[in-house]
C-alpha positions, 0 to 999 in steps of 0.5 A: 500500500502506498501512503504518499497520496496523503500528501497530494495537494487535493488531499491536503485538508483531509491530511491536516484533519487526519494528522490533528486527529492522531497527534492533537494540536501538534498534528498541524506541524507534523503534516507540514513536516511531512509535506516539505520533508522526506526525512523519517522521524519518530514521534509520539501519537496522542495519548488517547490511542493507547494506555501507554506511550505509542510511537510511529515513524513519519514519512514511512508506512507507519501512518497507513498502518496506524490509520488501518488499525485505529482510524478505519478500525478494520480489526473491528472485524473481531466483533464477529468472534463469539468465543472466549479469547485467551491467546493470540498469535499476531504474525506480521505484527509490524510495529505492534499496533494490532497487538495493542488494538487486541489488548485493548479489546482483550486485556487478559489475553496473551499475545505473541507478536512475531515480526521479521524486520529488525527496525519494525521489531525494535519499534514494536518492542518500544511500543509494547514494553509496558504490556506484560502480556504481549510477547515480542518474537523476532522471526516469521511463521513458515512451514518448518523451522529453518533460517529464512531470508527477508526481501522488500516488496515496496522499499517501505517499512510495510512490505517485507516478505520472507523466502528460503533462498534469494540473492542479495536479501535485506537480511539473512537467516531470520528465524522461521518458525512452524506454528507448532514450535510456538505452541510448544515453546510458549505452552499455548493451549489454544490459539483463540485468534491467529492473525496473519499479514505475512505478505504471501507467506500464507502459502507456506504456512498453510502448506502444513496446516494439518499439524496445527489447524486443530489448535485454532478457533479463529483466523484473521488474514490479509491474503496476498494472491498478488504476491504469491499465486495459490495462497488463497486456495491453500487458505480456504482448503485449510479452513474448509471446516471454518465459517466465513464470518466477515470481510473488510476491504483487506481482511477475511475472518473465518471462525471454527464451526462448532456444534 
Protein backbone atom coordinates (compact mmCIF):
# COMPACT_ATOMS: atom_id res chain seq x y z
CA UNK A 1 0.00 0.00 0.00
CA UNK A 2 1.28 3.44 -0.89
CA UNK A 3 0.99 6.26 1.67
CA UNK A 4 2.22 9.41 -0.06
CA UNK A 5 -1.20 10.01 -1.64
CA UNK A 6 -1.97 11.66 1.71
CA UNK A 7 0.41 14.47 0.78
CA UNK A 8 -1.12 15.37 -2.59
CA UNK A 9 -2.43 18.96 -2.64
CA UNK A 10 -6.03 17.91 -3.27
CA UNK A 11 -5.85 15.80 -0.12
CA UNK A 12 -4.17 18.47 2.00
CA UNK A 13 -7.23 19.34 4.09
CA UNK A 14 -8.02 15.67 4.72
CA UNK A 15 -4.40 15.12 5.65
CA UNK A 16 -4.38 18.03 8.09
CA UNK A 17 -7.52 16.72 9.77
CA UNK A 18 -6.09 13.21 9.94
CA UNK A 19 -2.81 14.35 11.49
CA UNK A 20 -4.59 16.54 14.03
CA UNK A 21 -6.87 13.68 14.92
CA UNK A 22 -3.88 11.42 15.56
CA UNK A 23 -1.43 13.89 17.15
CA UNK A 24 -3.70 16.60 18.54
CA UNK A 25 -2.62 20.21 18.01
CA UNK A 26 0.88 19.03 17.06
CA UNK A 27 -0.67 17.35 14.04
CA UNK A 28 -0.64 20.60 12.05
CA UNK A 29 3.12 20.85 12.49
CA UNK A 30 3.72 17.20 11.61
CA UNK A 31 1.54 17.47 8.50
CA UNK A 32 3.67 20.39 7.29
CA UNK A 33 6.83 18.48 8.22
CA UNK A 34 5.78 15.56 6.00
CA UNK A 35 4.71 17.88 3.20
CA UNK A 36 8.11 19.58 2.98
CA UNK A 37 10.48 16.86 4.19
CA UNK A 38 11.08 13.23 3.32
CA UNK A 39 13.10 12.64 6.46
CA UNK A 40 12.00 9.80 8.71
CA UNK A 41 11.13 10.97 12.20
CA UNK A 42 9.97 9.08 15.29
CA UNK A 43 7.09 10.83 17.05
CA UNK A 44 4.60 10.02 19.79
CA UNK A 45 0.92 9.92 18.87
CA UNK A 46 -1.83 11.44 21.01
CA UNK A 47 -2.36 9.80 24.38
CA UNK A 48 -5.96 8.80 23.65
CA UNK A 49 -4.94 5.98 21.34
CA UNK A 50 -3.32 3.64 23.85
CA UNK A 51 -2.80 3.08 27.55
CA UNK A 52 0.96 3.65 27.29
CA UNK A 53 3.03 5.93 25.01
CA UNK A 54 2.82 4.88 21.36
CA UNK A 55 5.28 5.88 18.64
CA UNK A 56 5.25 5.87 14.85
CA UNK A 57 7.75 7.00 12.22
CA UNK A 58 6.68 9.85 9.99
CA UNK A 59 7.41 9.53 6.28
CA UNK A 60 7.14 5.75 6.44
CA UNK A 61 4.25 3.33 6.04
CA UNK A 62 3.59 3.54 9.80
CA UNK A 63 0.95 6.19 9.11
CA UNK A 64 -1.29 4.00 6.89
CA UNK A 65 -0.80 1.08 9.30
CA UNK A 66 -1.97 3.32 12.13
CA UNK A 67 -4.86 4.52 10.02
CA UNK A 68 -5.90 0.97 9.13
CA UNK A 69 -5.88 -0.15 12.75
CA UNK A 70 -7.08 2.86 14.75
CA UNK A 71 -8.91 5.17 12.32
CA UNK A 72 -10.52 2.83 9.78
CA UNK A 73 -10.72 0.22 12.55
CA UNK A 74 -10.55 -2.71 10.16
CA UNK A 75 -9.83 -5.03 13.06
CA UNK A 76 -13.28 -4.33 14.50
CA UNK A 77 -13.91 -7.46 12.45
CA UNK A 78 -13.22 -9.26 15.75
CA UNK A 79 -16.70 -8.23 16.89
CA UNK A 80 -17.89 -11.22 14.84
CA UNK A 81 -15.99 -13.63 17.12
CA UNK A 82 -18.22 -15.27 19.71
CA UNK A 83 -15.69 -17.46 21.51
CA UNK A 84 -13.55 -16.59 24.52
CA UNK A 85 -10.23 -15.04 23.52
CA UNK A 86 -7.27 -16.10 25.66
CA UNK A 87 -4.23 -16.45 23.38
CA UNK A 88 -3.46 -14.64 20.13
CA UNK A 89 -0.69 -15.04 17.59
CA UNK A 90 -0.10 -11.78 15.70
CA UNK A 91 2.07 -12.72 12.72
CA UNK A 92 3.37 -9.83 10.67
CA UNK A 93 2.98 -7.65 13.74
CA UNK A 94 4.91 -4.74 12.19
CA UNK A 95 5.38 -2.10 14.93
CA UNK A 96 2.87 -3.66 17.32
CA UNK A 97 -0.25 -1.60 16.57
CA UNK A 98 -2.55 -4.56 16.00
CA UNK A 99 -1.35 -6.24 19.18
CA UNK A 100 -2.11 -3.07 21.12
CA UNK A 101 -5.54 -2.89 19.50
CA UNK A 102 -6.21 -6.50 20.51
CA UNK A 103 -5.03 -5.97 24.09
CA UNK A 104 -7.45 -3.07 24.49
CA UNK A 105 -10.29 -5.40 23.50
CA UNK A 106 -8.96 -8.46 25.34
CA UNK A 107 -6.95 -7.09 28.31
CA UNK A 108 -6.33 -10.53 29.83
CA UNK A 109 -5.26 -12.28 26.62
CA UNK A 110 -1.68 -13.34 25.96
CA UNK A 111 -0.41 -12.06 22.61
CA UNK A 112 2.59 -13.47 20.75
CA UNK A 113 3.65 -10.77 18.27
CA UNK A 114 6.05 -12.01 15.61
CA UNK A 115 7.86 -9.69 13.20
CA UNK A 116 10.93 -10.38 10.99
CA UNK A 117 12.17 -6.90 10.04
CA UNK A 118 14.62 -5.53 12.59
CA UNK A 119 13.60 -1.85 12.65
CA UNK A 120 9.92 -2.72 12.82
CA UNK A 121 10.69 -5.23 15.55
CA UNK A 122 12.66 -2.71 17.60
CA UNK A 123 9.83 -0.20 17.45
CA UNK A 124 7.32 -2.93 18.30
CA UNK A 125 9.35 -3.70 21.43
CA UNK A 126 9.34 0.01 22.34
CA UNK A 127 5.59 0.29 21.78
CA UNK A 128 4.67 -2.83 23.75
CA UNK A 129 7.31 -2.93 26.50
CA UNK A 130 4.86 -1.91 29.26
CA UNK A 131 2.31 -4.57 28.36
CA UNK A 132 3.16 -7.64 30.42
CA UNK A 133 1.03 -9.92 28.24
CA UNK A 134 2.46 -9.01 24.82
CA UNK A 135 5.47 -11.17 23.94
CA UNK A 136 7.65 -9.97 21.04
CA UNK A 137 9.27 -12.61 18.82
CA UNK A 138 11.91 -11.75 16.21
CA UNK A 139 11.22 -14.02 13.26
CA UNK A 140 8.48 -15.18 10.92
CA UNK A 141 6.00 -18.00 10.58
CA UNK A 142 6.93 -20.61 7.99
CA UNK A 143 6.15 -24.22 7.10
CA UNK A 144 9.16 -25.55 9.03
CA UNK A 145 11.80 -24.40 11.48
CA UNK A 146 14.51 -23.04 9.22
CA UNK A 147 16.55 -19.90 8.64
CA UNK A 148 14.87 -17.75 6.00
CA UNK A 149 15.68 -14.53 4.17
CA UNK A 150 13.88 -11.20 4.17
CA UNK A 151 13.24 -9.21 1.00
CA UNK A 152 11.45 -5.92 0.38
CA UNK A 153 8.26 -5.67 -1.65
CA UNK A 154 7.99 -1.88 -1.87
CA UNK A 155 11.02 -0.26 -0.19
CA UNK A 156 8.83 0.97 2.68
CA UNK A 157 8.61 -0.29 6.27
CA UNK A 158 5.43 -2.15 5.34
CA UNK A 159 6.02 -4.65 2.57
CA UNK A 160 8.59 -7.22 3.59
CA UNK A 161 8.26 -10.84 2.61
CA UNK A 162 10.14 -13.95 3.57
CA UNK A 163 11.73 -16.55 1.35
CA UNK A 164 14.02 -19.53 1.82
CA UNK A 165 16.63 -18.55 -0.75
CA UNK A 166 17.22 -15.43 -2.80
CA UNK A 167 20.23 -13.42 -3.92
CA UNK A 168 21.01 -10.22 -2.02
CA UNK A 169 18.29 -10.32 0.64
CA UNK A 170 17.81 -7.42 3.05
CA UNK A 171 18.50 -9.75 5.93
CA UNK A 172 19.76 -13.33 6.03
CA UNK A 173 18.88 -16.08 8.42
CA UNK A 174 15.74 -14.75 10.02
CA UNK A 175 14.34 -17.45 12.27
CA UNK A 176 11.44 -19.21 10.59
CA UNK A 177 9.02 -21.00 12.92
CA UNK A 178 6.30 -23.54 12.47
CA UNK A 179 3.18 -22.66 14.41
CA UNK A 180 3.61 -25.93 16.29
CA UNK A 181 7.01 -24.72 17.51
CA UNK A 182 5.45 -21.62 19.06
CA UNK A 183 2.71 -23.75 20.59
CA UNK A 184 5.31 -25.94 22.31
CA UNK A 185 7.75 -23.17 23.24
CA UNK A 186 5.14 -20.92 24.85
CA UNK A 187 2.91 -23.74 26.09
CA UNK A 188 -0.07 -22.39 24.17
CA UNK A 189 -3.16 -24.42 24.99
CA UNK A 190 -5.31 -23.00 22.22
CA UNK A 191 -4.96 -20.20 19.66
CA UNK A 192 -8.06 -18.08 20.06
CA UNK A 193 -7.08 -15.78 17.18
CA UNK A 194 -4.42 -16.36 14.53
CA UNK A 195 -3.85 -13.04 12.77
CA UNK A 196 -1.79 -13.25 9.58
CA UNK A 197 -0.48 -10.35 7.50
CA UNK A 198 2.60 -12.03 6.11
CA UNK A 199 2.99 -10.79 2.53
CA UNK A 200 2.40 -14.10 0.77
CA UNK A 201 3.99 -16.44 3.33
CA UNK A 202 0.49 -17.75 4.00
CA UNK A 203 1.28 -20.05 1.05
CA UNK A 204 3.96 -21.79 3.10
CA UNK A 205 2.16 -21.53 6.44
CA UNK A 206 -0.94 -23.32 5.18
CA UNK A 207 1.21 -25.88 3.37
CA UNK A 208 1.41 -27.99 6.55
CA UNK A 209 -1.81 -26.85 8.24
CA UNK A 210 -2.76 -30.35 9.41
CA UNK A 211 -0.10 -30.14 12.13
CA UNK A 212 -1.68 -27.14 13.87
CA UNK A 213 -5.11 -26.19 12.49
CA UNK A 214 -6.99 -28.03 15.25
CA UNK A 215 -5.47 -25.64 17.81
CA UNK A 216 -7.05 -22.59 16.15
CA UNK A 217 -10.53 -21.16 16.73
CA UNK A 218 -10.48 -18.01 14.57
CA UNK A 219 -8.25 -16.69 11.80
CA UNK A 220 -7.96 -13.10 10.59
CA UNK A 221 -5.93 -12.89 7.40
CA UNK A 222 -4.90 -10.48 4.70
CA UNK A 223 -4.43 -12.63 1.61
CA UNK A 224 -1.70 -11.69 -0.88
CA UNK A 225 -2.64 -13.52 -4.05
CA UNK A 226 -0.92 -10.70 -5.97
CA UNK A 227 2.38 -11.69 -4.36
CA UNK A 228 2.02 -15.47 -4.25
CA UNK A 229 -0.40 -17.25 -6.55
CA UNK A 230 -2.24 -20.07 -4.85
CA UNK A 231 -2.13 -18.73 -1.29
CA UNK A 232 -5.91 -18.15 -1.27
CA UNK A 233 -6.59 -21.72 -2.41
CA UNK A 234 -4.35 -23.10 0.32
CA UNK A 235 -6.01 -20.93 2.95
CA UNK A 236 -9.56 -21.91 2.01
CA UNK A 237 -8.60 -25.58 1.75
CA UNK A 238 -7.11 -25.49 5.25
CA UNK A 239 -10.15 -23.70 6.68
CA UNK A 240 -12.89 -25.70 4.97
CA UNK A 241 -14.26 -26.59 8.42
CA UNK A 242 -14.44 -22.91 9.35
CA UNK A 243 -17.27 -20.49 8.66
CA UNK A 244 -16.51 -17.30 6.78
CA UNK A 245 -17.91 -14.68 9.13
CA UNK A 246 -16.83 -11.30 7.81
CA UNK A 247 -14.65 -9.42 5.35
CA UNK A 248 -13.33 -5.89 5.11
CA UNK A 249 -11.55 -4.26 2.21
CA UNK A 250 -8.37 -6.18 3.09
CA UNK A 251 -9.22 -8.75 5.77
CA UNK A 252 -11.03 -12.06 5.95
CA UNK A 253 -12.27 -13.59 9.20
CA UNK A 254 -13.08 -17.30 9.46
CA UNK A 255 -14.32 -18.97 12.63
CA UNK A 256 -14.34 -22.64 13.52
CA UNK A 257 -17.73 -24.25 13.13
CA UNK A 258 -18.91 -25.60 16.49
CA UNK A 259 -21.79 -27.95 17.08
